[in-house]
LOSEDO-145254 format. One record per atom (N, C-alpha, C): residue number from 1; x, z, y; residue in three letters; chain; atom name. Coordinates in steps of 0.2 Angstrom, whole numbers. Example, Ala and Ser with C-alpha at 12.3 -4.5 7.8 and 13.67 -1.06 7.14 Angstrom:
<rs>
+-----+-------+-------+-------+------+-------+------+
:  nr :    px :    pz :    py : rest : kette : atom :
+-----+-------+-------+-------+------+-------+------+
:   1 :    66 :    39 :   -28 :  ALA :     A :    N :
:   1 :    62 :    39 :   -22 :  ALA :     A :   CA :
:   1 :    66 :    39 :   -16 :  ALA :     A :    C :
:   2 :    64 :    35 :   -11 :  SER :     A :    N :
:   2 :    68 :    36 :    -5 :  SER :     A :   CA :
:   2 :    64 :    39 :     0 :  SER :     A :    C :
+-----+-------+-------+-------+------+-------+------+
</rs>
This chain:
<rs>
+-----+-------+-------+-------+------+-------+------+
:  nr :    px :    pz :    py : rest : kette : atom :
+-----+-------+-------+-------+------+-------+------+
:   1 :    -5 :   -40 :  -475 :  MET :     A :    N :
:   1 :    -9 :   -39 :  -483 :  MET :     A :   CA :
:   1 :   -12 :   -32 :  -482 :  MET :     A :    C :
:   2 :   -18 :   -31 :  -484 :  ALA :     A :    N :
:   2 :   -21 :   -25 :  -485 :  ALA :     A :   CA :
:   2 :   -17 :   -21 :  -490 :  ALA :     A :    C :
:   3 :   -19 :   -14 :  -487 :  ARG :     A :    N :
:   3 :   -15 :   -10 :  -493 :  ARG :     A :   CA :
:   3 :   -23 :    -4 :  -494 :  ARG :     A :    C :
:   4 :   -22 :    -1 :  -501 :  PRO :     A :    N :
:   4 :   -26 :     3 :  -503 :  PRO :     A :   CA :
:   4 :   -27 :    10 :  -498 :  PRO :     A :    C :
:   5 :   -33 :    12 :  -498 :  ILE :     A :    N :
:   5 :   -34 :    17 :  -493 :  ILE :     A :   CA :
:   5 :   -30 :    22 :  -496 :  ILE :     A :    C :
:   6 :   -27 :    27 :  -492 :  GLY :     A :    N :
:   6 :   -22 :    33 :  -494 :  GLY :     A :   CA :
:   6 :   -15 :    30 :  -495 :  GLY :     A :    C :
:   7 :   -14 :    24 :  -495 :  ILE :     A :    N :
:   7 :    -7 :    22 :  -496 :  ILE :     A :   CA :
:   7 :    -5 :    20 :  -489 :  ILE :     A :    C :
:   8 :     2 :    26 :  -488 :  SER :     A :    N :
:   8 :     5 :    27 :  -481 :  SER :     A :   CA :
:   8 :    10 :    20 :  -480 :  SER :     A :    C :
:   9 :    10 :    17 :  -474 :  ARG :     A :    N :
:   9 :    13 :    12 :  -472 :  ARG :     A :   CA :
:   9 :    21 :    14 :  -471 :  ARG :     A :    C :
:  10 :    21 :    21 :  -470 :  ARG :     A :    N :
:  10 :    28 :    24 :  -469 :  ARG :     A :   CA :
:  10 :    32 :    26 :  -476 :  ARG :     A :    C :
:  11 :    28 :    25 :  -481 :  GLN :     A :    N :
:  11 :    32 :    25 :  -489 :  GLN :     A :   CA :
:  11 :    40 :    23 :  -490 :  GLN :     A :    C :
:  12 :    44 :    28 :  -492 :  LYS :     A :    N :
:  12 :    51 :    24 :  -493 :  LYS :     A :   CA :
:  12 :    52 :    24 :  -500 :  LYS :     A :    C :
:  13 :    50 :    17 :  -502 :  ALA :     A :    N :
:  13 :    48 :    16 :  -509 :  ALA :     A :   CA :
:  13 :    56 :    13 :  -513 :  ALA :     A :    C :
:  14 :    60 :    14 :  -508 :  ASN :     A :    N :
:  14 :    67 :    11 :  -513 :  ASN :     A :   CA :
:  14 :    72 :    17 :  -512 :  ASN :     A :    C :
:  15 :    68 :    24 :  -512 :  THR :     A :    N :
:  15 :    72 :    30 :  -515 :  THR :     A :   CA :
:  15 :    70 :    33 :  -521 :  THR :     A :    C :
:  16 :    73 :    38 :  -525 :  PHE :     A :    N :
:  16 :    69 :    41 :  -530 :  PHE :     A :   CA :
:  16 :    62 :    46 :  -528 :  PHE :     A :    C :
:  17 :    64 :    48 :  -523 :  GLU :     A :    N :
:  17 :    57 :    53 :  -518 :  GLU :     A :   CA :
:  17 :    52 :    48 :  -516 :  GLU :     A :    C :
:  18 :    54 :    42 :  -515 :  GLY :     A :    N :
:  18 :    49 :    36 :  -512 :  GLY :     A :   CA :
:  18 :    46 :    34 :  -518 :  GLY :     A :    C :
:  19 :    49 :    32 :  -525 :  VAL :     A :    N :
:  19 :    46 :    29 :  -530 :  VAL :     A :   CA :
:  19 :    41 :    35 :  -533 :  VAL :     A :    C :
:  20 :    44 :    40 :  -532 :  VAL :     A :    N :
:  20 :    39 :    47 :  -535 :  VAL :     A :   CA :
:  20 :    32 :    48 :  -532 :  VAL :     A :    C :
:  21 :    33 :    46 :  -524 :  GLY :     A :    N :
:  21 :    27 :    47 :  -519 :  GLY :     A :   CA :
:  21 :    23 :    41 :  -520 :  GLY :     A :    C :
:  22 :    25 :    35 :  -521 :  THR :     A :    N :
:  22 :    22 :    29 :  -521 :  THR :     A :   CA :
:  22 :    17 :    29 :  -528 :  THR :     A :    C :
:  23 :    22 :    32 :  -534 :  LEU :     A :    N :
:  23 :    17 :    32 :  -540 :  LEU :     A :   CA :
:  23 :    11 :    38 :  -540 :  LEU :     A :    C :
:  24 :    13 :    43 :  -537 :  VAL :     A :    N :
:  24 :     9 :    49 :  -536 :  VAL :     A :   CA :
:  24 :     1 :    46 :  -532 :  VAL :     A :    C :
:  25 :     4 :    42 :  -527 :  ALA :     A :    N :
:  25 :    -3 :    40 :  -523 :  ALA :     A :   CA :
:  25 :    -5 :    35 :  -527 :  ALA :     A :    C :
:  26 :    -3 :    30 :  -530 :  ARG :     A :    N :
:  26 :    -6 :    25 :  -535 :  ARG :     A :   CA :
:  26 :   -10 :    28 :  -540 :  ARG :     A :    C :
:  27 :    -8 :    33 :  -545 :  TYR :     A :    N :
:  27 :   -13 :    36 :  -549 :  TYR :     A :   CA :
:  27 :   -17 :    42 :  -545 :  TYR :     A :    C :
:  28 :   -16 :    44 :  -540 :  ARG :     A :    N :
:  28 :   -21 :    48 :  -537 :  ARG :     A :   CA :
:  28 :   -27 :    44 :  -535 :  ARG :     A :    C :
:  29 :   -26 :    38 :  -532 :  ILE :     A :    N :
:  29 :   -31 :    34 :  -531 :  ILE :     A :   CA :
:  29 :   -35 :    31 :  -535 :  ILE :     A :    C :
:  30 :   -31 :    29 :  -542 :  ARG :     A :    N :
:  30 :   -34 :    27 :  -548 :  ARG :     A :   CA :
:  30 :   -39 :    33 :  -549 :  ARG :     A :    C :
:  31 :   -38 :    38 :  -549 :  LYS :     A :    N :
:  31 :   -42 :    44 :  -552 :  LYS :     A :   CA :
:  31 :   -48 :    46 :  -547 :  LYS :     A :    C :
:  32 :   -48 :    43 :  -540 :  GLY :     A :    N :
:  32 :   -52 :    44 :  -536 :  GLY :     A :   CA :
:  32 :   -52 :    50 :  -532 :  GLY :     A :    C :
:  33 :   -46 :    52 :  -531 :  PHE :     A :    N :
:  33 :   -44 :    58 :  -527 :  PHE :     A :   CA :
:  33 :   -42 :    57 :  -521 :  PHE :     A :    C :
:  34 :   -45 :    62 :  -516 :  SER :     A :    N :
:  34 :   -42 :    61 :  -510 :  SER :     A :   CA :
:  34 :   -35 :    65 :  -510 :  SER :     A :    C :
:  35 :   -32 :    64 :  -504 :  GLN :     A :    N :
:  35 :   -25 :    70 :  -504 :  GLN :     A :   CA :
:  35 :   -28 :    78 :  -504 :  GLN :     A :    C :
:  36 :   -33 :    78 :  -501 :  ALA :     A :    N :
:  36 :   -35 :    85 :  -502 :  ALA :     A :   CA :
:  36 :   -38 :    86 :  -508 :  ALA :     A :    C :
:  37 :   -40 :    83 :  -512 :  ALA :     A :    N :
:  37 :   -43 :    86 :  -520 :  ALA :     A :   CA :
:  37 :   -36 :    86 :  -523 :  ALA :     A :    C :
:  38 :   -31 :    82 :  -523 :  LEU :     A :    N :
:  38 :   -27 :    83 :  -526 :  LEU :     A :   CA :
:  38 :   -23 :    91 :  -523 :  LEU :     A :    C :
:  39 :   -22 :    90 :  -517 :  ALA :     A :    N :
:  39 :   -19 :    97 :  -515 :  ALA :     A :   CA :
:  39 :   -22 :   102 :  -518 :  ALA :     A :    C :
:  40 :   -29 :   103 :  -518 :  ASP :     A :    N :
:  40 :   -33 :   108 :  -520 :  ASP :     A :   CA :
:  40 :   -33 :   109 :  -528 :  ASP :     A :    C :
:  41 :   -31 :   104 :  -531 :  GLN :     A :    N :
:  41 :   -29 :   106 :  -539 :  GLN :     A :   CA :
:  41 :   -23 :   108 :  -540 :  GLN :     A :    C :
:  42 :   -18 :   107 :  -535 :  LEU :     A :    N :
:  42 :   -11 :   109 :  -536 :  LEU :     A :   CA :
:  42 :   -10 :   116 :  -532 :  LEU :     A :    C :
:  43 :   -15 :   119 :  -528 :  CYS :     A :    N :
:  43 :   -15 :   125 :  -526 :  CYS :     A :   CA :
:  43 :    -9 :   124 :  -520 :  CYS :     A :    C :
:  44 :    -9 :   119 :  -516 :  CYS :     A :    N :
:  44 :    -4 :   117 :  -511 :  CYS :     A :   CA :
:  44 :    -8 :   114 :  -505 :  CYS :     A :    C :
:  45 :    -4 :   113 :  -499 :  ASP :     A :    N :
:  45 :    -6 :   112 :  -494 :  ASP :     A :   CA :
:  45 :    -8 :   103 :  -494 :  ASP :     A :    C :
:  46 :   -11 :   100 :  -490 :  ILE :     A :    N :
:  46 :   -13 :    93 :  -490 :  ILE :     A :   CA :
:  46 :    -6 :    90 :  -487 :  ILE :     A :    C :
:  47 :    -3 :    94 :  -482 :  SER :     A :    N :
:  47 :     2 :    91 :  -479 :  SER :     A :   CA :
:  47 :     8 :    89 :  -485 :  SER :     A :    C :
:  48 :     9 :    93 :  -489 :  TYR :     A :    N :
:  48 :    14 :    93 :  -495 :  TYR :     A :   CA :
:  48 :    13 :    87 :  -499 :  TYR :     A :    C :
:  49 :     8 :    84 :  -500 :  ILE :     A :    N :
:  49 :     5 :    79 :  -503 :  ILE :     A :   CA :
:  49 :     6 :    73 :  -499 :  ILE :     A :    C :
:  50 :     4 :    73 :  -493 :  SER :     A :    N :
:  50 :     7 :    68 :  -489 :  SER :     A :   CA :
:  50 :    13 :    66 :  -487 :  SER :     A :    C :
:  51 :    18 :    72 :  -487 :  GLN :     A :    N :
:  51 :    24 :    71 :  -487 :  GLN :     A :   CA :
:  51 :    27 :    69 :  -495 :  GLN :     A :    C :
:  52 :    25 :    72 :  -499 :  LEU :     A :    N :
:  52 :    27 :    69 :  -507 :  LEU :     A :   CA :
:  52 :    25 :    61 :  -506 :  LEU :     A :    C :
:  53 :    19 :    59 :  -504 :  GLU :     A :    N :
:  53 :    17 :    53 :  -505 :  GLU :     A :   CA :
:  53 :    22 :    48 :  -500 :  GLU :     A :    C :
:  54 :    24 :    49 :  -495 :  ARG :     A :    N :
:  54 :    28 :    44 :  -491 :  ARG :     A :   CA :
:  54 :    36 :    46 :  -493 :  ARG :     A :    C :
:  55 :    38 :    50 :  -498 :  GLY :     A :    N :
:  55 :    44 :    50 :  -500 :  GLY :     A :   CA :
:  55 :    48 :    55 :  -496 :  GLY :     A :    C :
:  56 :    46 :    59 :  -493 :  LEU :     A :    N :
:  56 :    50 :    64 :  -490 :  LEU :     A :   CA :
:  56 :    53 :    70 :  -491 :  LEU :     A :    C :
:  57 :    50 :    71 :  -498 :  ILE :     A :    N :
:  57 :    52 :    78 :  -502 :  ILE :     A :   CA :
:  57 :    52 :    76 :  -508 :  ILE :     A :    C :
:  58 :    56 :    80 :  -512 :  ASN :     A :    N :
:  58 :    58 :    79 :  -519 :  ASN :     A :   CA :
:  58 :    56 :    84 :  -523 :  ASN :     A :    C :
:  59 :    50 :    83 :  -527 :  PRO :     A :    N :
:  59 :    47 :    87 :  -530 :  PRO :     A :   CA :
:  59 :    51 :    90 :  -536 :  PRO :     A :    C :
:  60 :    50 :    98 :  -536 :  SER :     A :    N :
:  60 :    52 :   101 :  -543 :  SER :     A :   CA :
:  60 :    50 :    99 :  -549 :  SER :     A :    C :
:  61 :    54 :   100 :  -555 :  LEU :     A :    N :
:  61 :    52 :    99 :  -562 :  LEU :     A :   CA :
:  61 :    45 :   102 :  -562 :  LEU :     A :    C :
:  62 :    44 :   108 :  -561 :  ARG :     A :    N :
:  62 :    37 :   112 :  -563 :  ARG :     A :   CA :
:  62 :    32 :   109 :  -558 :  ARG :     A :    C :
:  63 :    33 :   105 :  -552 :  ARG :     A :    N :
:  63 :    27 :   103 :  -548 :  ARG :     A :   CA :
:  63 :    27 :    96 :  -551 :  ARG :     A :    C :
:  64 :    31 :    91 :  -554 :  ILE :     A :    N :
:  64 :    29 :    86 :  -557 :  ILE :     A :   CA :
:  64 :    26 :    88 :  -563 :  ILE :     A :    C :
:  65 :    27 :    92 :  -567 :  LEU :     A :    N :
:  65 :    22 :    95 :  -571 :  LEU :     A :   CA :
:  65 :    15 :    95 :  -572 :  LEU :     A :    C :
:  66 :    15 :    99 :  -566 :  GLU :     A :    N :
:  66 :     7 :   101 :  -562 :  GLU :     A :   CA :
:  66 :     5 :    94 :  -559 :  GLU :     A :    C :
:  67 :     9 :    90 :  -557 :  ILE :     A :    N :
:  67 :     5 :    83 :  -555 :  ILE :     A :   CA :
:  67 :     3 :    79 :  -560 :  ILE :     A :    C :
:  68 :     7 :    78 :  -565 :  ALA :     A :    N :
:  68 :     7 :    74 :  -570 :  ALA :     A :   CA :
:  68 :    -1 :    77 :  -573 :  ALA :     A :    C :
:  69 :    -2 :    84 :  -575 :  HIS :     A :    N :
:  69 :    -7 :    86 :  -578 :  HIS :     A :   CA :
:  69 :   -13 :    85 :  -573 :  HIS :     A :    C :
:  70 :   -12 :    85 :  -566 :  ALA :     A :    N :
:  70 :   -18 :    84 :  -562 :  ALA :     A :   CA :
:  70 :   -20 :    78 :  -562 :  ALA :     A :    C :
:  71 :   -15 :    72 :  -563 :  LEU :     A :    N :
:  71 :   -18 :    65 :  -563 :  LEU :     A :   CA :
:  71 :   -18 :    63 :  -571 :  LEU :     A :    C :
:  72 :   -20 :    68 :  -575 :  GLY :     A :    N :
:  72 :   -23 :    65 :  -582 :  GLY :     A :   CA :
:  72 :   -18 :    62 :  -586 :  GLY :     A :    C :
:  73 :   -11 :    64 :  -585 :  MET :     A :    N :
:  73 :    -6 :    62 :  -591 :  MET :     A :   CA :
:  73 :     0 :    67 :  -592 :  MET :     A :    C :
:  74 :     3 :    65 :  -596 :  ASP :     A :    N :
:  74 :     8 :    71 :  -598 :  ASP :     A :   CA :
:  74 :    13 :    69 :  -594 :  ASP :     A :    C :
:  75 :    19 :    74 :  -592 :  ALA :     A :    N :
:  75 :    23 :    74 :  -588 :  ALA :     A :   CA :
:  75 :    29 :    68 :  -590 :  ALA :     A :    C :
:  76 :    29 :    67 :  -598 :  ALA :     A :    N :
:  76 :    35 :    63 :  -600 :  ALA :     A :   CA :
:  76 :    31 :    55 :  -598 :  ALA :     A :    C :
:  77 :    25 :    54 :  -598 :  THR :     A :    N :
:  77 :    23 :    48 :  -595 :  THR :     A :   CA :
:  77 :    25 :    46 :  -588 :  THR :     A :    C :
:  78 :    23 :    51 :  -583 :  LEU :     A :    N :
:  78 :    24 :    51 :  -578 :  LEU :     A :   CA :
:  78 :    32 :    50 :  -575 :  LEU :     A :    C :
:  79 :    36 :    55 :  -579 :  ILE :     A :    N :
:  79 :    44 :    52 :  -577 :  ILE :     A :   CA :
:  79 :    47 :    46 :  -580 :  ILE :     A :    C :
:  80 :    44 :    44 :  -586 :  ARG :     A :    N :
:  80 :    45 :    38 :  -588 :  ARG :     A :   CA :
:  80 :    43 :    30 :  -583 :  ARG :     A :    C :
:  81 :    39 :    33 :  -580 :  LYS :     A :    N :
:  81 :    35 :    27 :  -576 :  LYS :     A :   CA :
:  81 :    40 :    26 :  -569 :  LYS :     A :    C :
:  82 :    41 :    34 :  -567 :  VAL :     A :    N :
:  82 :    46 :    34 :  -561 :  VAL :     A :   CA :
:  82 :    53 :    30 :  -562 :  VAL :     A :    C :
:  83 :    55 :    34 :  -568 :  SER :     A :    N :
:  83 :    61 :    30 :  -570 :  SER :     A :   CA :
:  83 :    62 :    23 :  -570 :  SER :     A :    C :
:  84 :    57 :    20 :  -574 :  HIS :     A :    N :
:  84 :    55 :    12 :  -575 :  HIS :     A :   CA :
:  84 :    55 :    10 :  -567 :  HIS :     A :    C :
:  85 :    51 :    11 :  -562 :  GLU :     A :    N :
:  85 :    51 :     8 :  -555 :  GLU :     A :   CA :
:  85 :    57 :     9 :  -552 :  GLU :     A :    C :
:  86 :    61 :    15 :  -552 :  PHE :     A :    N :
:  86 :    66 :    16 :  -548 :  PHE :     A :   CA :
:  86 :    71 :    11 :  -551 :  PHE :     A :    C :
:  87 :    72 :    10 :  -558 :  GLU :     A :    N :
:  87 :    77 :     5 :  -559 :  GLU :     A :   CA :
:  87 :    74 :    -1 :  -557 :  GLU :     A :    C :
:  88 :    67 :    -3 :  -557 :  ARG :     A :    N :
:  88 :    66 :   -10 :  -554 :  ARG :     A :   CA :
:  88 :    68 :   -11 :  -546 :  ARG :     A :    C :
:  89 :    69 :    -4 :  -542 :  THR :     A :    N :
:  89 :    71 :    -5 :  -536 :  THR :     A :   CA :
:  89 :    78 :    -6 :  -534 :  THR :     A :    C :
:  90 :    82 :    -3 :  -540 :  GLU :     A :    N :
:  90 :    90 :    -4 :  -538 :  GLU :     A :   CA :
:  90 :    92 :   -11 :  -535 :  GLU :     A :    C :
:  91 :    92 :   -16 :  -536 :  PRO :     A :    N :
:  91 :    94 :   -21 :  -532 :  PRO :     A :   CA :
:  91 :    92 :   -21 :  -525 :  PRO :     A :    C :
:  92 :    87 :   -18 :  -523 :  LYS :     A :    N :
:  92 :    84 :   -19 :  -516 :  LYS :     A :   CA :
:  92 :    88 :   -12 :  -513 :  LYS :     A :    C :
:  93 :    90 :    -8 :  -518 :  ARG :     A :    N :
:  93 :    93 :    -2 :  -514 :  ARG :     A :   CA :
:  93 :   101 :    -4 :  -512 :  ARG :     A :    C :
:  94 :   103 :    -9 :  -517 :  LEU :     A :    N :
:  94 :   110 :   -10 :  -516 :  LEU :     A :   CA :
:  94 :   111 :   -15 :  -510 :  LEU :     A :    C :
:  95 :   107 :   -18 :  -507 :  LYS :     A :    N :
:  95 :   107 :   -23 :  -502 :  LYS :     A :   CA :
:  95 :   107 :   -19 :  -497 :  LYS :     A :    C :
:  96 :   111 :   -22 :  -490 :  HIS :     A :    N :
:  96 :   113 :   -19 :  -485 :  HIS :     A :   CA :
:  96 :   110 :   -23 :  -479 :  HIS :     A :    C :
+-----+-------+-------+-------+------+-------+------+
</rs>
């Protein structure tokens, strides 16, 4: 199955960090931003965005606020979406 440009095959979508990364990538692409453009808006390195989207790092609350603003949404909306998506993955996380 084809994947959208910018979505890593190495995403960890079954962890909290993975859900955050998946949603950041999804909304970044919807806004038409490259990883470099988002990194510029957040004043961070592109490697941070790459690691974030692959679920390798857990962003701070301050960074979540900045990411939400850069993606044109309020932080509460982003956090709600992360919470909803994370709850949806719970059965997958419990299976071994």
